[in-house]
N, C-alpha and C positions, 0 to 999 in steps of 0.2 A: 323312536316315536311310536311305540307299541300302543299308545292310548289315543292316537289321533282320531278325531271325530267323536270321542267320548266327552261327556260333560260331568264335572265333579263339583259337588257342594262340600265345602269344609267350613263347619261352624267355628266361630272363634278364631278367624284366620287372618286378622289384620296385624298380628305380631306372634312372636314366640313359636311354639310347637305347630300351631295351625298354619301359620305362614310358611314355616319350613316344609311341611307336608304339601302345601299348595304349590310351592315352587318346584318340588320334585315331580309332582304330577304334571305341571306345565312343561317341565323339561322333557317328559315322555309324550308330550303332545296333547294332553287333555285341555279342553276349555274349562275355565274356573269360574264359579260363583263364590266370591268371598263373603264373609259375614263377620261383623264385629264392630267394636267401638274404638279401635285404635287409630293410627294414621292411615286413613283409607287411601288417600292419594298416593302415598308412598308404597303401600302394599300393592295397589293395582298397577302401579308402574313397574314394580319388580317382577310381577307375574307376566305383564304384557311384554316385557322384554324377551320372553321366550317365543314370541310370535303367535300366541294363541288368543282366542276371544276371552275376555275377562269382564266380569261384572261384579257389582257389590250390591248386597241387600242388607239393610240395617236391622233385620229382625231381632227383637229381644226374644230369645228362645225360651224364656220363662213364660211367655204368653202364646198359647196355642193358636190364637188368631193371627199372630205375627208369623208363626211357623207355616200356617196355611198360605199366607200371602207370599212367603218365600218360595214355596213350591209353585204357586200360580205363576210367579215371576219366572221361575226356571222353565216351566212349560211354555210360556208365552215367548220368552226371549231366546231360549236355548233348545227348545224342543224336548225338555225332560231332563231327568237326572239319572245318569248311569252309575256313578260312584258317589257314595255318601260317606263322609268322614265326620263323625260326631266327636268334636274335640272341645267345644265351649265348656268351661268349668269355673267354679269359684270355690273358695275355701274360707272357713272360719274355725278358729281353734278356742275351745273352752270345755270345761268339764260338763258332763251331762246335766248335772243339776243347775249349772249356770248358763247353759246354752240358750241364747235368745231364740224364742220360738219363730220370730220372723226370719232369722238367719237359717234355721233348720228348713223352713218352708222354701226359702230361695234356693238353698243348695239342692234339695231334692228336686225342685222344679227344673233347674238348669242342668244338673249333672245326671239326673235319671229320667224324669218325665219327658223332657225334650227329646231324649234318645228314642223313647217310645213313639212320640208323635212324628218325628222325622222319618223314623222307619216305617210306620204304617202308611205314611203318605208317599214314600219312595217306592215301596214294594209293587204296587199295581203296575206302574210304568215299566219297572225292571222286568216283571213277568211278562208283560205284553211284548217288550222288545227282545225277550229271550236272553238277557244278559244283565248282570248287575253285581255290584260289590258294595257291601256295607262294612265299614271298619269303625269300630268304637274305641276311642282312646279311653281306656279304663285306667288302671293304676295297680301297682303292687298292693295298694290299700283296697283293692277289690278281692284280695286273697288273704290279707292279714290285717290286724288292727294296729292302731297307734293311739296312745293316750291323747285325749283332747280333740279327736277328730271324728266324733260320732256320726255327724251328718254326711261327711265326705266318705267315710268308710262304708256306711250304710248304702249310699248312693252307688258307690263303685262296685260293691258286691251285687247290687241289683243290676247294674249294667252288664256284669258277666253272666248272671243268670238269664237276662233277656237275650244276650248274645247267643247262649246255648239253645234257647227256645227257637229263635229265628233261624239259627243254623239248622236245626232239625226240620223246621217247617218248610225250608227251601232246599232240602237235601237232594231231591231228585231233579232239581232245576239247574240252570246255569247262573243262578244267584247265589252268592256266598255271604255269610256274615261271620265276622270274627272280631275279637278284641285284642288290643295291644296294651300291655301293662308296664308302663315305664316306672323305673325307680326315680331317683333324684335327676331332674332336668333343671338347668339353671334358668328358670322362668321368673317372672315378677313374684308369683306366689312363694317360690322357694327363696328368692332373694329377701323377702320380708322376714323369713326365719333367720337368715344369715345376719340381716341388719339388727335384729333383736339381740343376737349374741354380741355384735359389735357394740351396741348401745350399753351392754352390760360390762364392757371393758376389754373384750377379746380382740386381738389383732385381726384385721380383715382376712388375711390369708389363713390364719389359724381357725378363724370362725368357719370358713368353707371346709377345711380339712376335718374339723371336729364334726360338722354336720354329716359329711360323707362317712367318716369312720364309725358313726353310730349305727349305720345301716348297710352301707354299700361297699362291699369288700374290694371292688376294683379301685376305690378311692378316686374315681373319675366321674364326672357328670356324663349322663346320657345327653346326646345332642338331638336337636330337631332333625338333622340330616339322617341320624341312625333310624329315627322313626319313619321318615319319609321313604327311605329306601325299603323298609319292611312293608309299608303301604303299597309300594310299587310291586313288590313280590306277590302280595296278596291279590293284587289286581291282575297278575299275569297268569298265563296258562299253567305255569309251574305251581301256582298257589291254588288251583281250582279244586283240589280235594282237601284243602284246609278249611274245616267247617265247624263252626261253634267253638273254636279254640280261643284260649286266653294265653297270648304269647308274651312271655316275660322279656323285657329289655331293661335289666335292673342292676347290672354289674355284680350279680351274684347274690343280691339281697334275699331272694327266696330260696337260695340253695342252702342257707344256713340252718 
């Protein structure tokens, strides 16, 4: 229960990676503010089962006024934010010349600008309390490109750059900022890519293996638990000198 008494905000945490991270933080004793549009009641129940205080705020993180309201809620109901995990994200695949402008704007808003806005709102309280952890869920696509993913790749590269700056600006404090760069995690976003292969006539199991084989040498998916455990490490004293890092959890993707 190393995080007992701390409060964590995890964006995009009603399902998938975000919920997995929230559950690991709750297991370590942190109170949780969930955010997202999934099955809220189920997510809240799973986190509450760990005996911590849990709330949900429905902020659309593409809207800065919603983000400000999320942090006002955190201050009012929980006394502030000690741990911020920026996880919310969306994806769209198209060639640059065909990329819908509105999809570009939405991806940059949710995957990058939201990380800036949550960070700038979290930092003052963390500095005042003398402790804080910011963990940005970036991607291997923050370090390499992939065809058809211009907005996502641009946003995730931006997240890693922002992480480095915040890591430097907080370097002499007890606040740290780091990024985690997952490879393939079996989320709804990735499942859509598998489903597209199945629709083209590929066997479901083969579709999964083909997707993994293209990028991820381990031929296994990263899991939300893998990422949650790394978030816990970064929140621990052992992780206190990890600053401005982009930590790969990618089954060997970037080692190639």
